[in-house]
Each structure stands twice: as structure tokens, then as C-alpha cells.
Backbone as JSON Lines, residues from 0, in Angstrom:
{"i":0,"aa":"M","n":[-8.47,53.5,177.17],"ca":[-7.27,53.71,177.52],"c":[-6.78,54.43,176.2]}
{"i":1,"aa":"N","n":[-5.95,55.59,176.28],"ca":[-5.55,56.43,175.23],"c":[-4.46,55.74,174.51]}
{"i":2,"aa":"A","n":[-4.04,56.16,173.32],"ca":[-3.02,55.68,172.51],"c":[-1.61,55.63,173.26]}
{"i":3,"aa":"A","n":[-1.6,56.89,173.98],"ca":[-0.1,56.7,174.78],"c":[-0.01,55.64,175.77]}
{"i":4,"aa":"G","n":[-1.03,55.35,176.44],"ca":[-1.2,54.29,177.52],"c":[-0.86,53.04,176.81]}
{"i":5,"aa":"K","n":[-1.61,52.87,175.8],"ca":[-1.43,51.45,174.97],"c":[0.0,51.46,174.51]}
{"i":6,"aa":"G","n":[0.66,52.37,174.08],"ca":[1.9,52.36,173.75],"c":[2.89,51.98,174.85]}
{"i":7,"aa":"I","n":[2.69,52.72,175.85],"ca":[3.55,52.4,177.02],"c":[3.49,50.96,177.44]}
{"i":8,"aa":"G","n":[2.23,50.38,177.35],"ca":[1.87,49.11,177.83],"c":[2.64,48.08,176.84]}
{"i":9,"aa":"E","n":[2.47,48.38,175.69],"ca":[3.18,47.43,174.67],"c":[4.71,47.53,174.99]}
{"i":10,"aa":"L","n":[5.29,48.67,175.23],"ca":[6.67,48.8,175.49],"c":[7.03,48.14,176.59]}
{"i":11,"aa":"C","n":[6.36,48.25,177.79],"ca":[6.51,47.47,179.03],"c":[6.7,45.77,178.67]}
{"i":12,"aa":"K","n":[5.65,45.44,177.82],"ca":[5.69,43.83,177.47],"c":[7.01,43.63,176.78]}
{"i":13,"aa":"I","n":[7.64,44.38,176.16],"ca":[8.92,44.09,175.48],"c":[10.0,44.23,176.6]}
{"i":14,"aa":"I","n":[10.04,45.16,177.26],"ca":[11.21,45.63,178.09],"c":[11.0,44.73,179.53]}
{"i":15,"aa":"L","n":[9.87,44.64,180.0],"ca":[9.79,43.84,181.15],"c":[8.67,42.67,181.07]}
{"i":16,"aa":"P","n":[9.25,41.69,180.31],"ca":[8.16,40.69,180.05],"c":[7.74,39.98,181.19]}
{"i":17,"aa":"I","n":[6.55,39.68,181.38],"ca":[6.02,38.99,182.65],"c":[5.61,37.54,182.12]}
{"i":18,"aa":"R","n":[6.31,36.51,182.68],"ca":[5.97,35.18,182.23],"c":[4.88,34.58,182.84]}
{"i":19,"aa":"E","n":[3.88,34.04,182.18],"ca":[2.64,33.59,182.74],"c":[3.09,32.27,183.54]}
{"i":20,"aa":"E","n":[2.46,32.16,184.6],"ca":[2.99,30.94,185.42],"c":[1.62,30.27,185.88]}
{"i":21,"aa":"F","n":[1.47,29.05,185.4],"ca":[0.4,28.2,185.75],"c":[0.74,26.85,185.79]}
{"i":22,"aa":"Y","n":[0.22,25.84,186.52],"ca":[0.64,24.57,186.23],"c":[-0.72,23.67,186.32]}
{"i":23,"aa":"L","n":[-0.65,22.77,185.26],"ca":[-1.82,21.82,185.2],"c":[-1.51,20.56,186.22]}
{"i":24,"aa":"G","n":[-2.77,20.02,186.76],"ca":[-2.68,18.98,187.6],"c":[-3.55,17.67,186.87]}
{"i":25,"aa":"N","n":[-4.65,17.57,187.89],"ca":[-5.58,16.4,187.7],"c":[-6.77,16.95,186.78]}
{"i":26,"aa":"S","n":[-6.65,16.59,185.45],"ca":[-7.79,17.13,184.49],"c":[-9.1,16.65,184.98]}
{"i":27,"aa":"D","n":[-9.3,15.8,185.91],"ca":[-10.74,15.44,186.33],"c":[-11.14,16.22,187.69]}
{"i":28,"aa":"S","n":[-10.17,16.84,188.12],"ca":[-10.53,17.74,189.43],"c":[-11.41,18.91,188.89]}
{"i":29,"aa":"N","n":[-12.25,19.31,189.93],"ca":[-12.98,20.45,189.96],"c":[-12.62,21.77,190.52]}
{"i":30,"aa":"I","n":[-11.27,21.66,190.94],"ca":[-10.7,22.73,191.65],"c":[-9.61,23.55,191.04]}
{"i":31,"aa":"A","n":[-9.82,24.9,190.93],"ca":[-8.6,25.81,190.3],"c":[-8.28,26.63,191.51]}
{"i":32,"aa":"I","n":[-6.85,27.02,191.53],"ca":[-6.32,27.7,192.65],"c":[-5.62,29.06,191.98]}
{"i":33,"aa":"C","n":[-5.93,30.13,192.61],"ca":[-5.2,31.3,192.15],"c":[-4.32,31.67,193.49]}
{"i":34,"aa":"T","n":[-3.17,31.71,193.47],"ca":[-2.36,32.13,194.54],"c":[-1.86,33.67,194.56]}
{"i":35,"aa":"L","n":[-2.68,34.65,194.03],"ca":[-2.64,35.81,194.06],"c":[-1.1,36.28,193.79]}
{"i":36,"aa":"S","n":[-0.24,36.93,194.46],"ca":[1.02,37.27,193.92],"c":[2.04,36.55,194.72]}
{"i":37,"aa":"S","n":[1.52,35.39,195.53],"ca":[2.55,34.46,196.11],"c":[3.13,33.43,195.34]}
{"i":38,"aa":"T","n":[4.28,33.68,194.7],"ca":[5.02,32.79,193.96],"c":[5.53,31.74,194.77]}
{"i":39,"aa":"D","n":[5.77,31.97,196.02],"ca":[6.32,30.82,197.08],"c":[5.42,29.7,196.91]}
{"i":40,"aa":"L","n":[4.02,30.12,197.44],"ca":[2.85,29.33,197.35],"c":[2.5,28.6,196.26]}
{"i":41,"aa":"L","n":[2.7,29.32,195.01],"ca":[2.46,28.64,193.95],"c":[3.45,27.48,193.58]}
{"i":42,"aa":"K","n":[4.84,27.72,193.87],"ca":[5.72,26.76,193.78],"c":[5.44,25.52,194.46]}
{"i":43,"aa":"T","n":[5.2,25.94,195.84],"ca":[4.91,24.85,196.96],"c":[3.82,23.91,196.36]}
{"i":44,"aa":"I","n":[2.76,24.57,195.93],"ca":[1.66,23.58,195.31],"c":[2.0,22.92,194.13]}
{"i":45,"aa":"A","n":[2.66,23.66,193.19],"ca":[2.93,22.99,191.82],"c":[4.02,21.83,192.09]}
{"i":46,"aa":"N","n":[4.81,21.94,193.17],"ca":[5.71,20.72,193.41],"c":[5.29,19.71,194.48]}
{"i":47,"aa":"S","n":[3.91,19.74,194.63],"ca":[3.38,18.88,195.57],"c":[2.49,17.81,194.92]}
{"i":48,"aa":"E","n":[2.29,16.65,195.54],"ca":[1.57,15.55,195.2],"c":[0.01,16.08,194.98]}
{"i":49,"aa":"I","n":[-0.44,16.92,195.69],"ca":[-1.8,17.48,195.73],"c":[-2.18,18.13,194.4]}
{"i":50,"aa":"L","n":[-1.36,18.73,193.71],"ca":[-1.58,19.04,192.39],"c":[-1.94,18.06,191.35]}
{"i":51,"aa":"K","n":[-1.13,16.9,191.67],"ca":[-1.39,15.75,190.63],"c":[-2.7,15.07,191.04]}
{"i":52,"aa":"K","n":[-3.15,15.09,192.34],"ca":[-4.26,14.31,192.77],"c":[-5.5,15.08,192.91]}
{"i":53,"aa":"K","n":[-5.4,16.4,193.3],"ca":[-6.74,17.14,193.68],"c":[-6.97,18.49,192.99]}
{"i":54,"aa":"I","n":[-6.0,18.99,192.29],"ca":[-6.13,20.25,191.65],"c":[-6.08,20.17,190.12]}
{"i":55,"aa":"S","n":[-6.97,20.86,189.58],"ca":[-6.95,20.92,188.04],"c":[-5.67,21.86,187.52]}
{"i":56,"aa":"I","n":[-5.84,23.05,188.04],"ca":[-4.89,24.05,187.68],"c":[-4.5,24.93,188.79]}
{"i":57,"aa":"V","n":[-3.33,25.54,188.99],"ca":[-2.93,26.3,189.91],"c":[-2.12,27.44,189.04]}
{"i":58,"aa":"G","n":[-2.51,28.68,189.4],"ca":[-1.68,29.85,188.96],"c":[-1.6,31.04,189.52]}
{"i":59,"aa":"R","n":[-0.92,32.1,189.23],"ca":[-0.94,33.41,190.11],"c":[-1.46,34.43,189.31]}
{"i":60,"aa":"L","n":[-1.59,35.63,189.87],"ca":[-1.92,36.88,189.32],"c":[-0.74,37.67,188.67]}
{"i":61,"aa":"L","n":[-0.87,38.1,187.57],"ca":[0.33,38.94,186.84],"c":[0.05,40.42,187.12]}
{"i":62,"aa":"S","n":[-1.22,40.63,187.2],"ca":[-1.56,42.2,187.38],"c":[-2.82,42.09,188.21]}
{"i":63,"aa":"E","n":[-3.59,43.22,188.14],"ca":[-4.71,43.13,188.89],"c":[-5.8,42.24,188.38]}
{"i":64,"aa":"N","n":[-5.92,42.03,187.0],"ca":[-6.69,41.02,186.58],"c":[-6.12,39.9,185.48]}
{"i":65,"aa":"K","n":[-4.89,40.15,185.19],"ca":[-4.18,39.29,184.27],"c":[-3.81,37.95,185.22]}
{"i":66,"aa":"G","n":[-4.15,36.85,184.92],"ca":[-3.88,35.66,185.58],"c":[-5.32,35.16,186.0]}
{"i":67,"aa":"I","n":[-6.17,35.8,186.65],"ca":[-7.45,35.15,187.29],"c":[-8.27,35.45,185.87]}
{"i":68,"aa":"D","n":[-8.13,36.05,184.94],"ca":[-8.95,36.06,183.56],"c":[-8.54,34.85,182.89]}
{"i":69,"aa":"S","n":[-7.33,34.5,182.86],"ca":[-6.97,33.0,182.22],"c":[-7.55,32.0,183.03]}
{"i":70,"aa":"M","n":[-7.49,31.97,184.2],"ca":[-8.17,30.88,185.02],"c":[-9.63,30.75,184.82]}
{"i":71,"aa":"I","n":[-10.39,31.9,184.82],"ca":[-11.85,31.87,184.47],"c":[-12.06,31.3,183.08]}
{"i":72,"aa":"R","n":[-11.17,31.78,181.99],"ca":[-11.43,31.25,180.74],"c":[-11.11,29.59,180.66]}
{"i":73,"aa":"Y","n":[-10.15,29.18,181.46],"ca":[-9.89,27.75,181.55],"c":[-11.02,27.06,182.22]}
{"i":74,"aa":"A","n":[-11.54,27.58,183.11],"ca":[-12.72,26.97,183.86],"c":[-14.02,27.02,183.06]}
{"i":75,"aa":"N","n":[-14.13,27.94,182.25],"ca":[-15.24,28.05,181.2],"c":[-15.13,27.03,180.19]}
{"i":76,"aa":"K","n":[-13.89,26.75,179.75],"ca":[-13.65,25.62,178.74],"c":[-13.47,24.22,179.38]}
{"i":77,"aa":"N","n":[-13.48,24.21,180.76],"ca":[-13.36,22.78,181.39],"c":[-14.61,22.8,182.39]}
{"i":78,"aa":"P","n":[-15.68,22.29,181.85],"ca":[-16.85,22.38,182.94],"c":[-16.9,21.69,184.1]}
{"i":79,"aa":"Q","n":[-15.79,20.72,184.23],"ca":[-15.65,20.04,185.61],"c":[-15.21,20.91,186.67]}
{"i":80,"aa":"V","n":[-14.48,22.01,186.29],"ca":[-14.08,23.11,187.15],"c":[-15.16,23.8,187.77]}
{"i":81,"aa":"T","n":[-15.49,23.61,189.09],"ca":[-16.72,24.27,189.6],"c":[-16.26,25.08,190.74]}
{"i":82,"aa":"A","n":[-14.88,25.31,191.18],"ca":[-14.49,26.21,192.33],"c":[-13.06,26.71,191.88]}
{"i":83,"aa":"I","n":[-13.08,27.88,192.13],"ca":[-11.63,28.73,192.16],"c":[-11.42,29.34,193.39]}
{"i":84,"aa":"I","n":[-10.46,28.97,193.98],"ca":[-9.93,29.16,195.33],"c":[-8.96,30.16,195.07]}
{"i":85,"aa":"V","n":[-9.2,31.3,196.01],"ca":[-8.27,32.49,195.83],"c":[-7.51,32.52,197.19]}
{"i":86,"aa":"C","n":[-6.17,32.33,197.17],"ca":[-5.41,32.34,198.46],"c":[-4.11,33.03,198.22]}
{"i":87,"aa":"G","n":[-3.36,33.17,199.28],"ca":[-2.04,33.54,199.27],"c":[-1.89,35.05,199.59]}
{"i":88,"aa":"K","n":[-0.93,35.75,199.34],"ca":[-0.76,37.17,199.81],"c":[-0.38,37.93,198.53]}
{"i":89,"aa":"E","n":[-1.15,39.06,198.53],"ca":[-1.21,40.19,197.66],"c":[-0.1,41.14,197.95]}
{"i":90,"aa":"V","n":[1.09,41.22,197.2],"ca":[2.18,42.24,197.51],"c":[2.43,42.77,196.15]}
{"i":91,"aa":"W","n":[1.96,44.0,196.21],"ca":[2.21,45.01,195.01],"c":[3.59,45.32,195.09]}
{"i":92,"aa":"G","n":[4.27,45.17,193.77],"ca":[5.56,45.58,193.45],"c":[6.56,44.45,193.68]}
{"i":93,"aa":"K","n":[6.03,43.21,194.27],"ca":[6.77,42.1,194.46],"c":[6.08,41.03,193.71]}
{"i":94,"aa":"T","n":[6.85,40.05,193.01],"ca":[6.34,38.89,192.53],"c":[7.22,37.62,192.8]}
């Protein structure tokens, strides 16, 4: 990426900050879930008992790769996580 692209990216972070959204559940679970851009699905899972009982972490994509990369880093640091389930609806331009 060129300097102009990096500058625009940094400006966007200031003007339009995107809050990372993820929720931790059962630290002994082997399951991580990425809900793509589906914030409704993310909130449904985050507010359910299944998160506390069956899921280690649930989160959403913030861009094409931001979000899933955080989940992969989490899985690498938590060897009990052996599965990342990708589900939900991908809606570009809407979060």
C-alpha cells in the first residue's frame, strides 16, 4: 500500500472508528464462532446461554480480514480451540 493509502486508512480510523466486537464465553470450550457481518446473530449468541456453556469466543468481521485475524490469533494462543465456525450473512456496507 502506498503512503496515501496508509494516510487515508489512518484518517478513517479517527473519523469512523469501528469498535471491535467479540464476546468471551467458556474458556474450556474448543469452539470459536465468526458471524461475518451479522451483528444481530452476534448479539443473539452473545446474549444466550450457549455462549457460557459451549463457545469459547464469538465475534464478527470488521473488514475483509479484520476480525477473523483476531479470532485466529486467539485460537493460536488458546490451544483448546480446535474449530472456528464461520456463519451469518455477509452484507457489504452494512454492519
